[in-house]
C-alpha positions in Angstrom: 87.4 71.5 109.7 85.0 73.8 107.5 88.0 75.9 106.4 90.2 73.0 105.4 87.3 71.6 103.3 86.6 74.8 101.5 90.5 75.4 100.9 90.6 71.6 99.4 87.7 72.4 97.1 89.2 75.5 95.8 92.9 74.1 95.4 91.5 70.9 93.5 88.8 72.3 91.4 88.3 76.2 92.1 88.5 79.0 89.5 87.6 82.0 91.7 85.7 82.7 95.2 83.5 85.6 95.8 81.7 86.9 98.7 77.8 86.4 98.8 75.1 87.2 101.3 73.1 84.4 102.6 69.7 85.5 104.0 69.7 84.7 107.8 73.4 83.4 107.7 75.2 86.6 106.6 78.4 86.7 104.9 79.5 83.5 103.1 82.2 82.7 100.3 81.0 81.0 97.0 83.7 79.0 95.6 83.3 78.8 91.5 84.4 75.6 90.2 86.0 74.6 87.0 83.1 72.2 86.1 80.4 75.0 86.1 79.2 74.4 89.6 79.7 76.2 92.8 79.8 75.7 96.5 78.9 78.0 99.4 80.8 77.8 102.7 79.8 79.9 105.9 82.8 82.1 106.2 83.9 85.5 104.8 85.9 85.9 101.7 88.8 87.3 103.9 88.6 84.4 106.2 88.7 82.0 103.3 91.8 84.0 101.7 93.6 83.6 105.1 92.9 80.0 105.4 94.0 79.6 101.6 97.3 81.4 102.4 97.8 79.3 105.6 97.4 76.2 103.5 100.6 77.2 101.4 102.4 78.6 104.7 102.2 82.2 103.7 100.7 85.5 105.1 98.2 87.7 103.5 99.8 90.9 104.8 103.5 89.8 104.1 102.6 88.9 100.5 100.5 92.1 100.1 103.6 94.1 101.0 105.9 92.1 99.1 104.1 92.0 95.8 102.7 95.5 96.3 106.4 96.6 96.5 107.2 95.0 93.1 104.1 97.0 91.7 105.8 100.2 92.9 103.9 100.8 96.2 100.5 99.5 95.2 98.6 98.6 98.6 95.1 97.9 97.5 93.8 95.2 95.3 97.2 93.7 95.0 97.4 90.2 92.9 99.3 87.7 94.7 100.9 84.3 93.7 100.2 81.6 96.3 102.1 78.9 94.5 103.5 78.0 91.3 100.5 78.1 88.7 98.3 79.9 91.2 98.2 83.8 91.1 95.1 85.3 92.5 93.7 88.6 91.2 91.3 90.6 93.4 88.3 92.3 92.2 85.3 94.2 93.6 82.3 91.8 93.0 79.5 93.2 94.9 78.3 96.3 96.3 79.5 96.8 99.8 77.3 95.6 102.6 78.0 97.3 105.9 81.6 96.3 106.8 81.5 93.1 104.9 84.1 92.6 102.1 83.2 93.1 98.6 86.4 91.7 97.2 86.4 88.4 95.3 89.6 86.6 94.0 90.1 84.8 90.7 92.9 82.7 89.4 94.6 84.8 86.8 95.2 81.8 84.4 91.5 80.9 84.3 90.5 84.3 83.0 89.2 83.9 79.4 87.8 87.4 78.6 87.0 91.0 79.9 83.8 92.7 78.5 82.8 96.2 79.6 79.1 96.1 80.7 78.8 99.7 82.1 81.3 102.4 82.7 82.5 101.0 86.0 81.4 97.5 85.5 83.2 94.6 83.7 82.1 91.1 83.0 84.8 88.6 83.9 84.5 85.3 82.3 86.5 82.0 83.1 86.3 78.8 81.3 83.0 78.0 83.3 81.8 81.1 84.9 81.0 84.8 84.4 80.6 87.5 87.0 80.7 91.2 87.4 83.5 93.2 88.7 82.8 96.9 89.8 85.8 98.3 87.9 86.5 99.4 84.4 87.8 97.2 81.8 91.1 99.0 81.8 91.4 98.4 85.5 90.6 94.6 85.1 93.1 94.3 82.4 95.8 96.3 84.4 95.2 93.7 87.1 95.6 90.9 84.5 99.0 92.2 83.6 100.1 93.0 87.0 99.4 89.3 87.9 101.3 88.2 84.9 104.5 90.2 86.0 103.9 89.0 89.6 103.9 85.4 88.6 107.4 86.2 86.9 108.7 87.8 90.1 107.4 84.8 92.1 109.3 82.3 89.9 112.4 84.4 90.1 112.2 84.9 93.9 111.6 81.0 94.4 114.1 80.0 91.6 111.6 78.0 89.7 112.3 77.0 86.1 110.8 79.3 83.5 110.8 76.3 81.1 106.8 76.3 81.8 105.5 77.8 78.5 102.0 77.2 79.2 99.9 80.7 78.2 97.2 81.7 80.2 93.9 81.5 78.3 93.2 85.0 78.3 96.3 85.9 76.3 95.8 82.8 73.9 92.4 83.2 73.4 91.9 87.1 73.3 95.2 88.5 72.2 96.7 85.5 70.5 99.6 83.3 71.4 102.2 84.9 73.5 
């Protein structure tokens, strides 16, 4: 039941989810909400990703293979569309703690800016949150471009009308209208 509740929270109000460590409890997932709040759930980020994909009738490995193929064989940190309008981008959002995941996922359309903080650290901002990604700004931007491309592939594969011209915040706010 907990996984179902977490998925409903993310689908209805989530902008991103990141792995966090809770003292005494271990790995947890923090869902960042569009109203500026957040909710923690006692499961790994990977378990939450699987539950989210199950909600949409998808498989994480199959989606990674399909969309990695579209990106010419990319195997790691592959952005993945889960439904029309929800494309998730993976970023390393914490230092590795043993074998626990360090990958968080953000809705591509929610990203409003990317700011280089240090050489291999970029601050990703959404409409209500900001968090560090342990990647260069160039890599983060490439992930954003890949997600945009995969969203178009998703629409073509699923024969979805391309009449939706709603631009993503990042491309509108930072680069001007598309």
